[in-house]
C-alpha positions as CSV (number, residue, x, y, z in Angstrom):
1,M,-13.3,-18.5,61.0
2,S,-10.4,-16.0,60.8
3,V,-8.6,-18.2,58.2
4,V,-11.7,-18.1,56.0
5,V,-11.9,-14.4,56.4
6,A,-8.3,-14.0,55.6
7,I,-8.6,-16.1,52.4
8,A,-11.7,-14.1,51.4
9,L,-9.8,-10.8,51.9
10,T,-6.8,-12.0,49.9
11,A,-9.1,-13.1,47.1
12,A,-10.9,-9.8,47.1
13,Q,-7.6,-7.9,47.1
14,R,-6.4,-10.0,44.1
15,D,-9.6,-9.2,42.3
16,G,-9.2,-5.5,43.1
17,D,-5.6,-5.5,41.9
18,K,-6.6,-7.2,38.7
19,R,-9.4,-4.7,38.0
20,R,-7.1,-1.8,38.6
21,E,-4.5,-3.3,36.2
22,D,-7.2,-4.0,33.6
23,Q,-8.4,-0.4,33.9
24,L,-4.8,1.0,33.6
25,R,-4.3,-1.1,30.4
26,L,-7.6,0.1,29.1
27,N,-6.7,3.7,29.8
28,E,-3.3,3.2,28.1
29,R,-5.0,1.8,25.0
30,R,-7.5,4.7,24.9
31,Q,-4.7,7.2,25.2
32,Q,-2.7,5.5,22.5
33,R,-5.7,5.6,20.2
34,A,-6.2,9.3,21.0
35,D,-2.6,10.0,20.3
36,E,-2.7,8.1,17.0
37,K,-5.8,9.9,15.9
38,E,-4.3,13.3,16.8
39,N,-1.2,12.4,14.8
40,L,-3.4,11.2,11.9
41,Q,-5.4,14.5,12.0
42,L,-2.1,16.5,11.8
43,T,-0.8,14.4,8.9
44,L,-4.1,14.7,6.9
45,T,-4.4,18.4,7.6
46,L,-1.0,19.2,6.1
47,E,-1.8,17.4,2.8
48,E,-4.4,18.5,0.3
49,D,-3.9,15.7,-2.1
50,L,-4.7,12.4,-0.4
51,T,-5.2,10.3,-3.5
52,G,-5.0,6.6,-2.8
53,L,-5.3,7.0,0.9
54,A,-5.9,3.6,2.5
55,L,-7.5,3.6,6.0
56,P,-10.2,0.9,5.8
57,G,-12.1,0.4,9.1
58,R,-10.2,3.2,10.9
59,D,-11.7,5.6,13.4
60,L,-11.7,8.9,11.5
61,S,-14.7,10.3,13.4
62,G,-14.7,14.1,14.0
63,L,-11.7,14.8,11.7
64,F,-11.5,18.0,9.7
65,L,-10.9,17.0,6.0
66,V,-12.3,20.0,4.1
67,R,-11.4,20.5,0.4
68,K,-9.3,17.3,0.3
69,I,-8.6,15.3,-2.8
70,L,-9.5,11.7,-1.8
71,K,-9.6,10.1,-5.3
72,R,-9.4,6.3,-5.2
73,A,-9.1,6.3,-1.4
74,N,-10.0,3.1,0.4
75,L,-12.2,4.1,3.4
76,Q,-14.3,0.9,3.4
77,G,-16.0,0.5,6.8
78,A,-14.3,3.6,8.2
79,D,-16.0,5.6,10.9
80,L,-16.4,9.2,9.6
81,R,-19.2,10.2,11.9
82,R,-19.2,14.0,12.7
83,S,-16.3,14.6,10.3
84,D,-16.2,17.7,8.2
85,L,-15.7,16.5,4.5
86,S,-17.1,19.6,2.9
87,A,-16.1,20.4,-0.7
88,S,-13.9,17.3,-0.9
89,V,-13.5,14.9,-3.9
90,F,-14.1,11.2,-3.5
91,D,-13.9,10.2,-7.2
92,G,-13.3,6.4,-7.5
93,A,-13.1,6.0,-3.7
94,T,-14.4,3.1,-1.7
95,L,-16.8,4.0,1.1
96,R,-18.8,0.8,1.3
97,W,-20.1,0.2,4.9
98,A,-18.7,3.6,6.0
99,R,-20.4,5.5,8.8
100,L,-21.0,9.1,7.8
101,D,-23.7,9.9,10.4
102,R,-23.9,13.7,11.1
103,A,-20.9,14.3,8.8
104,R,-20.7,17.7,7.0
105,M,-20.3,17.1,3.3
106,A,-21.8,20.2,1.6
107,G,-20.5,20.5,-1.9
108,T,-18.7,17.2,-1.8
109,R,-18.3,15.2,-5.0
110,F,-18.8,11.5,-5.5
111,V,-18.0,10.4,-9.0
112,G,-17.7,6.6,-9.5
113,T,-17.6,6.2,-5.7
114,D,-18.6,2.9,-4.0
115,L,-21.2,4.0,-1.4
116,R,-23.1,0.8,-1.0
117,E,-24.6,0.3,2.5
118,A,-23.0,3.4,3.8
119,R,-24.9,5.4,6.5
120,F,-25.6,9.1,6.1
121,D,-28.1,9.6,9.0
122,G,-28.2,13.3,10.0
123,A,-25.5,14.2,7.5
124,N,-25.4,17.5,5.6
125,L,-25.2,16.6,1.9
126,S,-26.4,19.9,0.5
127,G,-25.3,20.4,-3.1
128,V,-23.5,17.0,-3.2
129,Y,-22.9,15.4,-6.6
130,F,-23.5,11.6,-7.1
131,R,-22.2,10.8,-10.6
132,G,-21.3,7.6,-12.3
133,A,-22.9,4.1,-11.9
134,K,-21.2,3.2,-8.7
135,S,-22.1,6.4,-6.9
136,R,-25.8,6.0,-7.8
137,R,-26.1,2.6,-6.2
138,L,-27.7,3.6,-3.0
139,N,-30.2,0.8,-2.5
140,E,-31.1,0.3,1.2
141,T,-28.8,3.2,2.2
142,S,-29.9,5.2,5.2
143,F,-30.3,9.0,4.9
144,R,-32.6,9.5,7.9
145,H,-32.8,13.1,9.0
146,A,-30.1,14.0,6.4
147,T,-30.0,17.3,4.5
148,L,-29.8,16.8,0.8
149,N,-31.0,20.3,-0.4
150,A,-30.1,21.0,-4.1
151,S,-28.2,17.7,-4.2
152,H,-27.7,15.8,-7.5
153,L,-29.1,12.3,-7.4
154,E,-30.3,12.0,-11.0
155,R,-30.9,8.3,-12.0
156,A,-29.8,7.1,-8.6
157,E,-30.9,3.6,-7.3
158,L,-32.6,4.3,-4.0
159,V,-34.7,1.1,-3.8
160,A,-35.8,0.6,-0.2
161,A,-33.5,3.5,1.0
162,D,-34.6,5.3,4.1
163,L,-34.9,9.0,3.8
164,T,-37.3,9.5,6.7
165,E,-37.6,13.2,7.7
166,S,-34.8,14.1,5.2
167,S,-34.7,17.5,3.5
168,L,-34.5,17.3,-0.3
169,Y,-35.5,20.9,-1.1
170,E,-34.8,21.6,-4.8
171,A,-33.0,18.2,-5.1
172,Q,-32.5,16.7,-8.6
173,L,-34.1,13.3,-8.4
174,D,-35.2,12.9,-12.0
175,W,-35.4,9.3,-13.3
176,V,-34.5,8.0,-9.8
177,D,-35.5,4.4,-8.9
178,A,-37.3,4.9,-5.6
179,R,-39.3,1.7,-5.4
180,Q,-40.2,1.0,-1.8
181,T,-38.2,4.0,-0.7
182,I,-39.1,5.6,2.6
183,L,-39.7,9.3,2.3
184,R,-42.0,9.7,5.2
185,D,-42.2,13.4,6.5
186,A,-39.5,14.3,4.0
187,D,-39.2,17.8,2.6
188,L,-39.5,17.5,-1.2
189,M,-40.5,21.0,-2.0
190,W,-39.5,22.1,-5.5
191,A,-37.6,18.8,-6.0
192,D,-37.5,17.3,-9.5
193,L,-38.7,13.7,-9.6
194,H,-39.8,13.6,-13.3
195,G,-39.6,10.1,-14.7
196,A,-39.0,8.6,-11.3
197,N,-40.3,5.1,-10.3
198,L,-42.1,5.5,-7.0
199,A,-43.9,2.2,-6.9
200,G,-44.6,1.3,-3.2
201,A,-42.8,4.4,-2.0
202,D,-43.8,5.8,1.4
203,L,-44.5,9.5,1.1
204,R,-46.8,9.9,4.0
205,G,-46.6,13.3,5.6
206,A,-44.1,14.6,3.0
207,S,-44.0,18.2,1.8
208,L,-44.7,18.2,-1.9
209,Q,-45.3,21.8,-2.7
210,G,-44.0,22.6,-6.1
211,T,-42.6,19.1,-6.6
212,N,-42.3,17.9,-10.2
213,F,-43.7,14.3,-10.7
214,C,-44.1,14.6,-14.5
215,G,-43.9,11.2,-16.1
216,A,-43.3,9.5,-12.7
217,A,-44.4,5.9,-12.5
218,G,-45.8,3.9,-9.6
219,L,-47.6,6.7,-7.8
220,D,-50.8,4.6,-7.8
221,S,-49.2,2.2,-5.3
222,A,-47.3,4.9,-3.3
223,R,-48.5,5.9,0.1
224,L,-49.4,9.6,0.2
225,A,-51.6,9.9,3.3
226,G,-51.0,13.3,5.0
227,A,-48.7,14.5,2.2
228,Q,-49.2,18.2,1.4
229,Y,-49.0,19.5,-2.2
230,S,-49.7,22.8,-3.9
231,P,-51.2,24.1,-7.1
232,D,-47.7,24.2,-8.5
233,T,-47.1,20.5,-7.9
234,R,-46.9,18.7,-11.2
235,W,-48.4,15.2,-11.3
236,P,-48.5,12.6,-14.1
237,R,-51.4,13.0,-16.5
238,G,-54.6,11.6,-15.0
239,F,-53.2,11.0,-11.5
240,D,-55.4,12.1,-8.6
241,P,-53.2,12.7,-5.5
242,K,-56.3,13.0,-3.3
243,S,-57.2,9.4,-4.1
244,R,-54.0,8.4,-2.4
245,G,-54.6,10.5,0.7
246,A,-52.6,13.6,-0.2
247,T,-54.0,17.1,0.8
248,K,-53.8,20.2,-1.3
249,D,-52.3,23.2,0.5
250,E,-54.6,26.1,-0.4
251,F,-52.2,28.6,1.2
252,I,-49.6,28.1,-1.5
253,T,-50.6,29.8,-4.7
254,V,-49.5,29.2,-8.3
255,E,-46.5,31.3,-9.3
256,E,-47.4,34.7,-10.9
257,G,-48.0,34.2,-14.6
258,S,-49.0,30.6,-14.4
259,L,-52.5,29.7,-15.6
260,G,-54.4,26.7,-14.3
261,Q,-52.8,23.3,-13.8
262,P,-49.0,23.3,-14.5
263,V,-48.0,21.6,-17.7
264,C,-45.8,18.5,-17.6
265,I,-42.9,18.4,-20.0
266,V,-40.8,15.3,-19.5
267,G,-37.3,15.4,-20.9
268,P,-35.5,12.4,-22.5
269,L,-33.7,9.8,-20.4
270,H,-30.1,10.2,-21.2
271,D,-27.5,7.5,-20.5
272,E,-25.1,9.5,-18.4
273,E,-22.3,7.1,-19.2
274,D,-22.6,8.0,-22.9
275,L,-22.6,11.7,-22.3
276,P,-19.5,13.8,-22.4
277,F,-18.6,14.9,-18.9
278,D,-15.9,17.5,-18.2
279,G,-17.0,18.4,-14.7
280,S,-17.7,22.0,-15.7
281,D,-21.0,21.9,-13.9
282,I,-19.5,20.7,-10.6
283,P,-18.0,23.2,-8.2
284,F,-14.4,23.1,-7.0
285,L,-13.2,21.3,-10.2
286,G,-10.8,24.1,-11.0
287,Q,-9.1,23.4,-7.7
288,H,-9.2,19.6,-7.8
289,G,-8.2,18.8,-11.4
290,D,-10.0,16.5,-13.9
291,S,-13.0,14.3,-13.2
292,D,-11.4,10.9,-14.0
293,P,-11.7,8.7,-11.0
């Protein structure tokens, strides 16, 4: 019996020693990664121009990268969660599959940036510019709980994108392709969606006070139950929002000087690629140079 006990104790000791060694190696790897990240943060902090930076798949979470020039950077699949990227320039960069959850990107610029299948859940994208064909391809992208106030998403492709409970106050969404897009409980007050395609979009519970839907298509198949609109909300000619379940907010009045139903005036659909673009309407250009990606 004592021999059996001795063997069992020896085996248990070996298992315990192995677990301790494994834990030590794990701790060493964690410390190594932490040291590498600290050194990387120091290196990136010292440089303003990070054009061509290549860190695909790297852990860049929580880094401070404010007002950086990241033109043509390769950050495909990188983890940028909780990072501060405010007022930075990502012209021509690759951010496909990148994780940008809860990142701070107010005033950041994306011109010709590959953002396919990136995640922006809970991110602050206020005033962000999405320009160029690549930057506008945001189909199935997740913006749940994100802040996109006054952002520029003109002509973006947002098919089946998820913007649940996102804030899009005064956002520019004219001519956006929002078929099957989830905008449930989103704040779209005073947003511009003129000419947008909203076929099958989910706008249940959304705030639509003052929103511009002039010339929008597909609202007859959109889900509007519980959405709130105001006398200032502009709908396509002949569309009855109540027939889709929306409720008029009687506490919001028409702006002073307005008479009756607001008039819809739909501007032309320009091909942005054919228009001259010198970046003069985008902040921080004077500090970051020209707009060529």
